[in-house]
N, C-alpha and C positions, 0 to 999 in steps of 0.2 A: 223498611221492609224491602229486602232484595229478593226477587224471584227470577229464576231462570230454568229453562227446559233442560232436562238431562239429555246427554248425548246417548245415542243408541248403544245398548249393551253395557252401560256404566252403572246401572242401579245396584247390582250386587256388590261391586267394589266400593261404591259410595257408602252403602249400609255398613260394611265392615269398618270403613274409616270413621264414620260417625260413632259407631259403637265403641271404638277405641278411645273416644273422648270422655267416656262416662266412667263413673265409679263402678268397678266390677268386683265380683259377679253379683253382689247382693242388691244393687240399686240400679237396674237398667233404666236408661233414659235420663238419669240425673248426672249432670256434667261434673267432672272433676275440675274445680276452679283453676288448678295448676297444670292441667293436661298440656303436653308439649305441642299439640296441634293448634289449639286456640285457647290460650290460658285466660279465660274470662276474668279471673280474679285480679289480673294486673290492671284492669281498666276501671278506674275509680269513679267514673261517672255512669257506669252501666248498672242499672237496677236488675233487669231480667233480660234473658236472651234465649232463643230457641232456634233449632234447625229441625225442619220437618219436611217430609216428602208428601206432596199433594198429588193424588192420582185422580183418575176420571171414573172411578167405579160407579158413582151414583148418577152418572149421565144416563145410565140405563133406565132411570125412572121416567125420563121424558117419553118413553114408549107408551106410558099410560095416557098420553095425550095424542097417540097415533103418530108421533114424530119418530124419525130414525134416531138412533143413538149417535150423537156427535162424538167423534174421537178426539180426546184431548191428551196431550203429552203429559207424562209425569214430570212435575217440577220440584225443584228444591227451593224452599223458602227459608231465608235467614232473617229473623226479626229480633229487634231489641228495643227496650225502653230505657232512655238515657236522659241525663241532665244536659240541657243546652241543645244546640242544633244537631240534628241527626247527621248532617253532612260532616260536622266536625268529629263526631264519634266514628264515622266510617273512615275518615282520614287517619285518626289515631289507630284504629284497628289495622289499616293497611300498613302503617309505619312500623308497628310493633308486633304484628302477628301476620305479616305478609306471606311468609313461606307456608304457614299452615292454611291460610285462606286460599292460597294458590293450589294447594293439594286438594282442597275441598271443591273449588270451582273448576278444577281441571276435568271434573266429571260432567260439566255442563256444556251445552252447545255454544260455540263461538268463543270459547276461552282456550288460549294456547300459552305456551311458555313465554312468548313475547308480549302478551296482553298487558296493557296498563291496568293494574288491579283496581285502583281507586276510580278511574274513569269508567271501567267496566261495571263496578258496583253501582255507581251513580246512574249509569245508563239503564240498569236493571232495577232501579229503585221504583217501587210502586206508590202512588199517592194513596192516602187513607180516605175513605168516605166518612168515617167518624172515629173518634178516639175518646177514651176516658182515662183521666188521671185522678187517683183517689185524693191526693193533697197536692195541689199545684204549688211548687216552690220548695218542697221537701226533698233535699238532695241525698245521694248516697253518703256523702261525707257527713252531713248532719245526722243521719240515721246511725252511722257507726260511732260517731263521737258521743251522741246522746246515750247509746247503749253502754259505752264504756263508763260514762258518768253514772248511769243507774247502777251498774255492777259495783262501782267504787262506793257509792253511797249505801248500797245494800249491805256491804260488809262493815260499815262504820256506824250505821244508825242503831240506836238502842233496840234490843230485841225484847222490849216490854210493851205492854198495852198502855199507851199514854192517853189519858182522858182530861188532863189539866191543860187548858188553853195557854196559860202562862208558861208552863213547862214546854209545850209544843213550840212556842215562839222562841224560847231560849235554845232549844235543840236546832230549830231551823237556822238561827243565827250562827250557832257553832258549826253546823255543817256547811253553811255558806262560807265562813272563814276558812274552814278546812279545804274546800274545793278551790278557793282562791289561792291558797298556798300551793296546792298541787299544780295549778295552772302556772303560777309564777315559777315554780321549780321545774317546769317542763315535763312533769310526769303525767299530765293530762292536758289535752288540747280541746278547746272549744272555739272553733273558728267562727267569727261573725258571718252571717249570711251575706252572700254576694249581692250587690244591687241588681235589680231586675233591669235587663237591657232596655234602653229607650225604644229600640226598634220593635221589640216584642210587645211593649205596651201599646205602641201606635197600631200595630197589626191587630191586637186584641180590640182596641177601641174601634177601628174601622170595621172589624167583623161584627162587633156588638151592635153598631148602628146600621151597617150595610145590609145585613140579612133581613131585619125587619122592614127596612126601606124597600128592598126588592119584593118582599112579601106584599107590602101595600100596593106596589105597582102592579103585581099580578092578581091582586084580590078581585078586581072587576071581572077579569077573565074567568077566575075560578068560580065566582058567583054565577056567571052566565052558564058555565059548564057543569055546575053542581048537580042538576038533575041527571045528566048523562053519567057523571062520576058515580053517583049513588046507585043508579040502575046497573051500571057495568060492574061495580063492586059486588052487589048482591047476586047478580047473575053468575059471576065467576065463583063466588064463595059457595053457592049451592051446587055448582057443577065440578069444581076442582076435586080430583081424587085424593083421598087420604092414603098415605103409604107409611104405615107405622108397624111393620111386623116386629116380632120379638127379635132382638139382636142375635146374631150368630154366636153361640157360646164361646167358640175359639177366639173370635174377634173381640168379644167382651173381656175375656180373660187377658188378652194382650193389653187392652187398655187399662185394666185394673192393676196389672203388674207394674205399671208406670206411675202409680199414684201412692200417696200417703207415706212417702219417705221423709217428708218435712211437714211442718204445720200448714204450709201452703201447697197448692197444686196448680197444674197447668191444664188448659183446655184449648183444643184446636178443632174447629169444625168447618166443613166445606160442603157446599151443595149448590145445585142449579136453581136459578130464579125461574119462577113459573113463566111459560112462554107468552109472548105478546108484548106490545109496546106499553099497554096500560100498566101491567105489573112492573115493568122496568122503570117507567117514569115514576110510579107510585113509590117504589122502594128507594129510588134516588132522592125524591123529595123528603121522605121520612128520615132518611139518614142525614140529610142536611139539617133537619130540625133536631135530631138527636145530637149531632155534633155541636150545634149551637148551645143546647142545654148543658152538655158536658163541659164546654169551654167557659160558660158564663154563669151557670147556676150550680151545678154539682161539682164544686171544686174543693170542698172542705170535708172529705171523709165519707161521703155517701153518694150512691147512685140511686135516686129516688129513695126507697127505704132500705136498700141493700147496702151494708157497710163492710163487706168482706172482700171486695174486689180491689186489687192494687192497680192494675192497668187492664184496659180492654181496647180492642180495635175491630173495626169492620172495614173490609176492602173489597172492591170489585175485581173480578178477573174476566178475561175473555170477552171484552166489549160488554160488560155488565150482564153477562149471562150466568155468571157464578159469583157467589159471595163467600169469602173466608172470614171467620170470626175467631179471635183468640182472646184469652183472658188469663190472668194470674190471680188466684183467689185463695182465701184462708178456709181451712176446714176440709171435710171430706166432699167427694163428688156428690154424694147423696144429699148432704145438708145444703150444698150449693144449689142444686136443682130445687129442693124444697123451699129454699129462700125465695127463689124466683116465682114459684107457683103461688106461694102464700102472700107475697108482697107486691110483685109487679108482673103478674101474668099478662095483664093488658099491655105492658111495655114490650114484652117478648112478642106478643101477637102483632104489634104494629109493624115490626120489621120481618120477623121470621115467618109470618103467615104468607109472605110473598115467595117463600121457598117451596119447591115441589114436594108434595106429600105431607105438608104440615097438617096437624089435626084441624078439622073444620072450624072456622071462625064465623061469627055473626057481627056485622057492622065493624069489622076490622079488629075490634078489641075484646069482644066477648067469645067465650068458648076457647078453642085452641089449647093453649098451655094449661087451661083449667081442667082439661081432661088428662088427669095425672099420668096414668099408665101409658096411653098412646104418646104423650109428650116425652116421657122418659125413654120409651123405645126409640122415638124419632131422634132425639139428640144423641143417644149413644150410637145409633146407626150412622149418623153423620160425623161423628167424631173421628179424627185422624190421630194415630199414635204419634207422639212427639218424640223423635229419635234422640234429641239432645235438649236439655232444659237446664238453665242456670238461674240461680237466685243469689243476689249479692249479700243478703243478710239472713242466712238460714236460721231457723228456730224462732224468728220474730214474726208475730202477726201484726195486723194493722192496729189492733188494740194495744199491743206493746209499743208500737211507734208513737201512738198518740199519748200513752202514759209517759214515755220517756221525754217527749216534747214538753209536756206539762211540768215534769220535774225540772227541766232546764229553765223553763219560763219562771217557775217559782223561785229558783235561785237568783235569777236576774232582776227580781223585784227589789226595790229599795226598802220596802217594809211589808209586813204582813200583820193582819189582826189575828186574834186567837182562833177563830173559826177557820180562817184560811190556812193557818199553820197546821191545824189538826188534819184538814183535808189533804194538805200537801204531804204530810208524813205518812198518811195512809197509802200514798202512791208507791212508797218504798217497800 
């Protein structure tokens, strides 16, 4: 995630440049993978990417606390979800799309013709407070190859209802032999997964053990402070103002015009953290816990009970006074929000109740997002239009990716019983 302030007077020109990267005129905001400025489709490790302008409009909400409105500059955020180290992806982008990136970042403060592009991007890269990956280890290459496999098998599998287990095993074996011939002939590629780097495994192990250990060390202090924490939380929950007006129709229309061009959509939201050290420390601690759960628990297809999110991230801005949240998800915006309300409203409350104006909560997890209409108004009001959004595998949902993975796993088995063969054929 690279974020930089815009230079004075450059916002109109940058908006025109970003718009030129999209499929026009019918699909605003959806990137052309082969656009000459930043051809996302050339980068085979890039799952999703976006370019979005982040302004300070909602800083005005702090006036509800009797505070002056802090002025924040409009920033350009360039975000991507990729396989392997983010720094390696930035280096590849700088090498193969350097001219286009220079045109984009020329609108930012501190960037000039002689600037070292890669060094500048690394200097402006922001750490993430928490991140979620739907299926750790599933690469762009794997997704594309398994989709090609599914399409190939779909054209060769019998178009009849097969109920005989013996016949299902025979067809599975015939299709396995057919795929092997296609691979041997070079007409289909199924690349074995790359081994997980040892360094990544060690970092995961240290994080897995280190965070609970730190929690144990802090536990005595938290127990001593717990009466104050409980008192302060309830005092603030009862006093914090709700700011959930109906979204401006024109702004809502702008957001809706950027959605539903694919089976997946993007979401970018920004807002100030409630004032005071208590809220800042609380949201920091909670995001550490969420990041831990996302790295070690929710790594195989679901975030709590939600199964439609490809990637998500939370990041602090401006000395932890603002938080930006982004996600890439399947389905409509309405179904996405309903999913959260019905399944993990408590999880939304944990973090977002620390944002200015959130619907009132009780004991941190109750209420809040359970108040459906105020919550939906709130999240739309905090959503920022994403000027450019790229998806490496259009038309595919997470359910499709999981199905295709199971198809490949079935072919790689040495044998199947009749029930397994019938279930496998049903995937085609």
